[in-house]
N, C-alpha and C positions, 0 to 999 in steps of 0.2 A: 506493499499500499504504501501512498505517495505522502511524503512526510507534510510536504506544502498543505494538503487535502486537508490533514487534518487538524494542520495549524490554523486553515479557514475556516472549517466547521468549528473551531473552539472560538475564535474570533466573532465568529457570526452567531453563535450560542451566547458570549458575553454581553456582545452589541444587544440582542433581542432581551437579555436581562435587566439591562441599565435601560432597556427603552420601557419594558415592564414597571420597573420602580418609579420610573419617569413619571409615569400614568398613574400610578397609583397613587403618587406624591401628587399630583396634579389635582385628581380628583377626588383629593381630602378632605374634607371640611375644615375651616381653619379651626386654631385651640379656642375658641372665643365661642363658637357656634352654642357647644353644650350648655354653657352659664349663662349664654342670652337667651336661650330657648326657656331655662328653666326658670329665670328669671321672668318670664315674659308669663307662663301659664301659672306661675306663683303671683303676679300682678293680678290675673284673671280672679283668681280663686280669693286673694285679697282685698279688692275691691268692694264684696259682698260687706267688710265692716264700716264700710263707710254707704251710707244708702244714699248719698248725693253722686256716689262715684259707679256703681253697680254697673249700670247699663253703659257709659263710656268703659269703665275698666274690662269690660269680658270683650268687649266689640276689638277693644285695641289689644288685649293682653291675649285672650284667645284665638283671633283673627289677623288682626293687620299687623299687628308685630310680628308672629311666627311666619305668615309670607314674606314682610320686609325683609328679616334675620333671612330666612332662606336664599332670597334673591338675591341679597349682599355676600352670602358666602359664595352663593353660585356663579359672581361677578368675580369675586377675589379669587377663587380657586378652580371652579370650573364643576362642583362638586353636581352631583346630581340630587335631586331631594327625594329623600324617602328610600333609597335604595337599599335594596335588600333586611328591609324590616320587618319583614315577615320568612326569610330564609332557612330551612332546616335548622341549621345551628343554630340560629337566632328566637326561635319563634317561643320559645320556653319564657325565659327571660324578658321577651318583650310583652307579651300577655302578662306575667307577672306583675310586671311594672304598671302594664294600663289597671290592672285588676285593685291593685294600691291606691293608685292615683284615686281614681273612682268612689273608694270605700272612703279613703279620708276626705276628699272632696264632699260626698255625701252626708259625711260622719261628721263636717265639722258646720254644713250647711244646717242639717239635722239641730245639731246644739244651739247654733245660731238662732234657728228660728222658735226651738222649744226654753231657751234660755237666755238668749240674747246674749249670751257671751261673744263678745266679740274677740277675746282672746282667742279661744278656739280655730274661730278663721283664719286668724292671725297663723297661728301654728300648724296649721293644715295648710295654707298656703307656705310656709316656709317645707313644711314636710313635700308636699309636691312639687316643689320647685325642684329640691334636692333629687326626690325621686326621677326627675323630667330629665334633668343633667346629668346623672347617674347614666341612665340607660342610653340617651343620647350620644355620649361618651364612650358606651361599652360596646353600642352598634360603631361607632369607626375604628374603635380598638382593634374590635373582631373584624372588622371589615380590612383593615391595612393586615391584620395579620394573617387572613385568607389570601392577601394577594401576594404575599412572601412565602407561604408554602406551596411553591408552583414546582416540586421538585418533580422530575418526569424520569428518576432514577439513573443520568448518565453523570461519569464523574465529571467534574470539571478543574 
């Protein structure tokens, strides 16, 4: 076998790996994305603590800000929105996070309605924001790890 062919094949594989890694980095959401999304959702729930802010807070925190955050992240990095959120390896934690967020939000709103405890909604907003940020961060970390584990069995 020609050593030059082997050398060219190795160079081509190395170039393909570099291009693949560059694509993963380019498609990754910015580091601030999970925190911004968590704060947005926390703002939406926390707005129930202030009657004059409820409708505006929900519209801003649950609709307008997440869309603006996602559009900004796509513009900055080229990341696609909600990609692979329910893929086989991520389905369980994502569903668990959604259940936790819904349960905490419902509990906080019931507590507010029955007792008028504003602190419950604010605490719930903090928990919802943390869970949302964690889930978003975990998905991004998982996505990057999946992109790096593309071993095809060839020694390089």
